[in-house]
N, C-alpha and C positions, 0 to 999 in steps of 0.2 A: 210574419217567423215567429214562431213563440221558440223560447230557449228551455229547455228541458234541463232545471237545474239538478235533477236527480243523477241524471247521467255524467253531467260536467262534475259533479262532487264526486261520483265513483271513480271516474277517470282520473281526477287530482289524488284521491285517497290512493289509489293503485300507483300512482307517479311517485308520490312521498315514499311509500312502501318500498318501492324497486330502488329508490335512491338510498334509503336507509339501509337496506341490504347488501347494497354494493359497499356504502361504507364499513359495514361491520365485517364484511369479507375481507375486504381489503387491508383493514387493521389486524385482521387475524394472520392474513399471510404475510403481511409486513413481518409480525413478533416472530412468527414461524422462520421467514428468511433470516432475520436478524440473529436469532438463536442458532440456526444452521452455518451461517458465516463466523460468528464466535467459535463454534465448535470445530469447524474445520481450520481454523487459522490457531488454535491452540494445539490439536492433534496432529496435524499434518506439517512435516518438515518440508517445507517449499527450496529446492535446492538455488532457484532464483532469487529468494529473498536473503540468501546467507551470503 
């Protein structure tokens, strides 16, 4: 059984790319969520909190 290092390297490179893409996307979504939450708490008057 021969090991095809080219295919293994390609799969590993794609896996690393997907992980990096997910991390960047998560950070962007988290920043947008925090900004939205901050804006909501400042702008809206919640009768339950008063």
